[in-house]
N, C-alpha and C positions, 0 to 999 in steps of 0.2 A: 510605741511598743508592745502595748496588749496585743495589738490586732497583729503583729509579727509573730507575736507568744501564740496566739490564738490560729495562726495559718502556719505556724512552724513546728509547732510542737505533733499536730496529727500527719503533718508529712513526713516529718522525721521517722515517727511509728512508723508509717506506710514504707519506708525507706530502710530500714534494718528488718523489717518483715521479709520485705523483698529480695533484701539481700542475705539471707541468711542460710540459703544452699552456700553461701561462700564462706561464709568466716564460722556457721556451726551446722555443717554437713549432719553431723547424728542427731542432734536436735529436730531439724528441720525433715530428717530422714521417718524417725518418730513421728511427727507432727502427721504428715502428706500422708504417712501409713495409715496411721488410725481415722484421720480424715476421711481419708478414700474411704474405708469403710465403713463410716461413720453415716456420708454422702449414697452410699449404696440402699442404705434402709432406710435413708430421710430423702431420698428426691422424689421421689411420688406425692409424699404427703407435701412438702413443700413446692413441687409443682401446683398442685391444688387451690394451694395458699395462694401462692403469686396468679394461679387465674382469677381467683375472688376477687384480690386486690386488682388487677386492672380493670374488669369489672363494673368495681366499684369508683374507680379512677376517671374510666371514661364516661361514667353517668356522673361522675361530678363536673365533671369537662362540659359537658352536653348541657347541663341542667343552668351553669356558670356560662354559656354562652346566652342561655334562652334569657337568663334574669331568674334564674328560679333558684336560687341558693341559700333561700330560708327553707320554713316550715318542714315539710316531709323527708327533707332529704334526711335529717337524724335517724329518723326510722326504717332509713331503706338502708343505711349506712349497717344500725344495729343489727337488721334481717342479715345484709352481705355477712357481716362479721362475725355471726352465728354461723352463719350456713360454712360460710370456710372454716372453722373453727372445728365442726362437727365434720365434715369432709374430710378434713386434715385428718383427725382423729379417726375416721375409718379408716381411711387409705392406710395410717401407719400399723396397725392392727394389722388389718389384709396384708400387706406385702414386707410385715415382717413374719407374717406366717407362709406366706406364697413364695416369699424370696429366699426362705432358708430351704424350701423343695427344691427351686432353679438351683440355689447353690449345689445340693447333694447332685443333681442331672448335670450339672456343667462338670464335678468331680467323676461322675460316671463315665465320660466321653471315652475314654482309655480303659472301661472294662469289659470284661468276654466270660461269658459264663458257658462252660462246656462239663460235658461230660467226659472226658480222657480223663484218664487216672493222674495223680498228681505223680511227679519225676523224681527219680529217685537221690533219697537226699543223703547225706553223709550225717550219722549219729555227733555230738559232742556232748561235753560237761556242760550240766546245768549252769544259768546265767549266775544262780543262788552260790553256786560252788566256786563258781570264779568269783564272785563278789568276795564271800568270806574267804577266801586264800590269798588276796590280796595286802590287808594290813598285816599278818605276820610277815610279810617279805618284805615289807619296807623300812626296816631296821630303825636307824635311828631319825627319822624322818619326821618333824614338829607339824607339820599339816593337818590338813583336812583330806580325803580324799571328793573328789569334786565329781568325777564319772567314772564308770566302767565301762568299756564297750568290746565285743567280740569280734576281732580282727580275721574272717573266715577264711583270706587268702594265706594268711600266715597259721591259722588253726591255733589262735592264743588268744588271751585276754589282755586287753589294755587297760591300764588304773593312771588316771591324772589326779595330782595333787595341788591343792592349792597352798599357798605359803600364811604364815598366820600373820594378821595383819591387818588394817585397813585399806593401805596405799601399797598392795604389795601384790606381786600377780603367782604365778605357781611356781612351783619348789620341783618336783619330781614328776617322771612320766615310766611307770612301769609297765612292761612288756614280759608277762608270765605264760609258761607252758603249762597247761593244766588239763593234763590227760585224760582221755575216760578208760582208758586200757594202758598198764606200763606203770613203771617208776620214774617215767622221768620230773623232773621239776625245775627245769632250767629259765634261767631268767634275765633282762636284760634292765639296766636300771639307767635313767640317761638325765643330766642334772641342767636344770634352766641356770641360764646366767639372771642372776635376779637383781645385777646392778644396771644391768642391759631392758633385757626381756621382764620386763616387771607390770606387763599387763595380764587381764586376764576379763572373763566374761562376768559382767554384773561387777566390777570394777569401779572405785571411784575416781572421779576427774580424770585426770592424765592418763589413769592405770586399768581404763575402759577398752579391753578389745574391741567390743560392739564400736566404740570410736575409730579405731583405728583401721578397722573396716570399711566404715564410711566413708573414712579420707581416701580411698583407694576407689572402692567405689558406692555410689550412691543408690538411694532407692531399694536397696534390697534389707532383708534382715534376717533372722536365723532364729530358732530355739536351742537355748542352750543342752538340752537333754538330748539335742543332736552331734553336737561336738564331741572328740575324743583325742586322744594321744597319740603317736606311733614315736619311735626311737629309731633314728636314721643314723644309723653307727653311735656316736655318742650327745649328737643333736635331738633335742626332742622336739617333735610338730605337731602342733596342733592343730589337727584338719575339723574346718568350721563349714559344711554345707548350709549352701546360701539357697535363699527365696526369695521371687521378685511375686508383684502383684499385680495382675489382667483383668481386665474387663471393665466395668461405667459401672450398670445397673446391678449386676451380678459382680461380687467383685472374687476370687478366687486367687492360689497359689502356684507359682509352678518354679519347677529349680533353676535357678543360676549361678552354677557352680561351686566352685569351694573355694576356701579363703586359707592359704597356711600362714601359722605360724611362727618363724621361726626361733625355738628356745633360748638359742645362742645369741642372734644379731637383734631379733627385736625387730623384726622386718615383717610385713605382713603382704603372700602374694595373690593376688584374684588368678584361677586360673579353669578353665572347663577341661584339660587334660588330666586326666585322674586315673590313667593307666599305671604311674607308680606307685600311688596308693594302696597299702596292703589292707584296705578297710574301706566302708560303703561309701560312697561318694553323692548318693539319692537321698534326701532329707526320711529321716523315717517318720517324724510329724506330720511328713507328706502322703508318706505312704499311709500311715494309719488314718487319717483323713481322705482318702478314696476307700480303705476299704470301709469307713464307717458310712459312707454314701452311697454305700451300696441296696439303706433302706429305702430309698429311691427307686428300684427295680420297676416298680410298679406305675400307678395312677398316684394324683395328688390325693384320692381320698384313700388308696391302700398305705402312702407313708402318712397319712392324718391317724388314722386308725391302727399303724402298725400291724398292718396286714401281708407286710411284704418286705422281703431283705434278710439277711442274718446278723447277729452280734455276734462277739466273741465270748467264746466260751470261758466262765469265771467260776467255775466250782473246781472241787478237786484239788492236785498237786498242781496246778497252776495258778492259782490263786496268790495275786499281786503281780505276775509276771506271765498272763494268757496270752497276749498279744504280739504280732510282729518278732518273732524266735528268730536271729540269723542265722541261717544252715547257709554251707555248700551243697552243691551238686553231686550226686554219687560219681559222676563221668571223671574224667579228667581234665577237664574244659576248663578248672579256676573260678567259674561262674558262682555267686551266691544272689541270695534270695530272702527275702523275709515273707515269710509264715505265719498265717492265723489259722486255728479250727475255728469253724463257725458253727454257730446252735442257730435255729428258726427263732425268730422274736415271739415273746408268750413265755410258758412256763416250759416250753419241752427245754431238757438239757442233752439231748443226744447229738451228736457231731454227725451232720448233714453235709458239709462241703468245707473244702480248706481253699482260703484266698491266698497267693502268690503275687510278688510284688519283685522285680529285679532289684538288689541293692548296687547294683552299680549303673545307670542309664545317661547316656550321650544327648546332648540338646537342651532344648530350653520347654517342650512338652513334658506331658504328666509321663511317665514310665505305666506300662500296661500292664493294668490289674487282672489277675485272673483268676476267677472265682471256677474250683472245680468241683464239680457235685459228686459224691460219693456214690456208691452201690454196691456193697452193702454199705450203710451209713454207719458210726462207732456208735458206741454207748460212750457216757458223758466221762471225763478225767475223775470225776469221782467215784462212777462206778467200776470205773477202772482199775482206781488206788483201790477199792475195798475187796476184788477179785484179784488182785496181787496177794493182799496180804490173807485171805483164806487160803488160796491154793499154793502159797509158796511162805508159808509162815513159821518154816526155819531158819530162813534168812533175811525175814522183815516181820516186824521189822522191832530190835531192841537197841534200849539203850538211845543214843543220840541219831539210830538209823531210820533215815523216813524214804517214801518215794516224792521224787523231784518229779520236774515236768515230765508230761505226756506231750508227746512231738508229732507229729509227721514223718515218716521216713521214707513215701514213696508208694506209688501205686495205692492200697487200701488200708498199708499197713501204720503202725504206731508203736515206738518205742518209748520206756518208760526207764529211769534210773533210781537205784537203790544205792545206799549209802550212806556217809555221813558228809556234811559240809568238806572236809577234810581228805576223806577215804569212800569213791563211789568204788563199790565193790561189785553189785551186777548190773543186769540192764535186764528187761523182758519186752518181749517183742511178740507182738500180736496183731490179726486181721479181724476188722468186722466188729458186730458185738460179739461181747461177753458170752452169751449164750448161745453163739453159733458154733458148728461145726468144725473152726478152723484154728490154726495152730497158737499156743500162748504158751510160750518155751522160755524161759531162765537160762541165761547167758553170763557168762561171766564179764567183766567190766572191760574187756578187748574183746567181746564177740564168742569166745567158743564157747559151743552148746552146752548145756549142763543136764536139762533136761526138760519135758514138756508137760504140762499137764494134759494137754490131749494135742496130738499131733494130728490132723488131717491124714487118711490115706493119699500115699502117693505123693506127699508134700517130702520139701527136701530136709525138711525135720524128723521125718519119720524115717526113711533113707538114712542119714548118718547116724540115727539111735537104733537103727535094726542092724547097721555095719557094727557099732561098739560093739552089739550084742554076740553078733558073728565072731568077732575077736575074740571075746573073752570064752565063749564054747571050745576055739580051737588053741586058745592057752591052756597048756598043762595046771592042773590045782594043785598048789602044793599044801601040804597037810602043817598046818598051823605047828609051832617048837610045841613038844612036851615039857612044860615047865616041873612034871615031879610032885611029889607032896609038897602041899600047900604050906603044910603044917610045920616043914621045916624050915619057912621064910620067917625071918624078925619082921616085926612091925614097919620097920623103917624099910627094910626092902618090898614088902607088899605096899605100902604106900607108893614108893616111885613107882610099882608096878601099875599100879589103880593112874596115878596122874599122865603116864605115857599111855594108857589105853584112851583116858579121857580125850586127851588133846588129840590123837589118832583119829577119833569119831566125830572130834569139832572139823578137823580139816578135812575129812570127806563129805563131813555135812556140806562143807563150804565149798565142794567142787576142788579142793587143793590138789 
């Protein structure tokens, strides 16, 4: 009986581990995913230790055959053991460093560095504004906001709300229009069937959406921040971009389609056909990892001493949301892209390049990352914000107004938005360095030109302002009405006139 237990227990454990993919696809996927990354870092040290053990075993067998198993074998074994430990530790440290460089180089395989201007991009409401306007439109929803994502195809913001409780899923999806100009506030709410579709990302036990995805397709994982919701009529659909691992000694990630979770039936569908999804299908976290890998554009020594590549600009208005802006192209193609302004590594803060990654990508390879070198370069978002406050002080910034995102909008142009989280009032468009002789113009939120701090000769802004001046000259000037003797007015009448004058001055200053 004791012998059967000694043999049966280890065999049972081996069988349980071997069959884990059959009865525990989620946990086996997590285990394989993490072990594969761990093996990539420890593979060379383990090989070094295995080589030393093999040499020691061969020596021991030779000495045993020759009848020399005693004496100095202990000293030799100890020396080989120390040698193996030192070699393994040295290789572990070396591979930990050089392996990270090789990993960055692997992600850079799809990177192209060009001097072509950034394609024309359509401005949108800032992400922070879309986030702030979600909560007031949720009504009597008792859950907590889990995610807010910009849907470029429909130019709307989607909000995914978790239902309160440990063993519960999502409650509603909200898709709302947050216009950069105009007064539209259309919105659509689609509710989950909480009795049937009761799973969510990072849920407990059978309410874990990751578990449902693993049952449909093993060996793929995802980032919670990549998921978002859309409304297909009254049915909420949770879109989860998936990733897979590739490589042996250098393990990296690749896209693996998307998982669609039906909020009415609780069904999970895995697909690579994303044409009907009004949002990004390429994992944003993977696009960010590709952008981070551009630090390996040079040699290993350049990478080690931070002498090559670029970083995301992290100062000024973009602080807290400084990379992977989801924007639409300015043409009618309907394409969208992740955009990130880049600064050199080190203390420099000027924007010298812009990185773009398609938000949609077909196939299982990396999406192309294009780094557009800027000429002229931009000032930093912090300097641009200071310029806006100095040149347009009559509109920025009072009460809750502030300068929001400074994002690329094509060529060498940038756009900054001004207003509060509930009302975007203006935008400022500029080119290049703030000290250059290029146009920096204030426009209404809908794009109507108000004025320019300096309009470059021959620029479209100068031509528009000149046209307005000509129209004013051609228009007959009407004399202001004669108010007569002001002493004849009562105090109440004078107060009313003063109020109306003040309102008119404010309206004209704001470009009304």
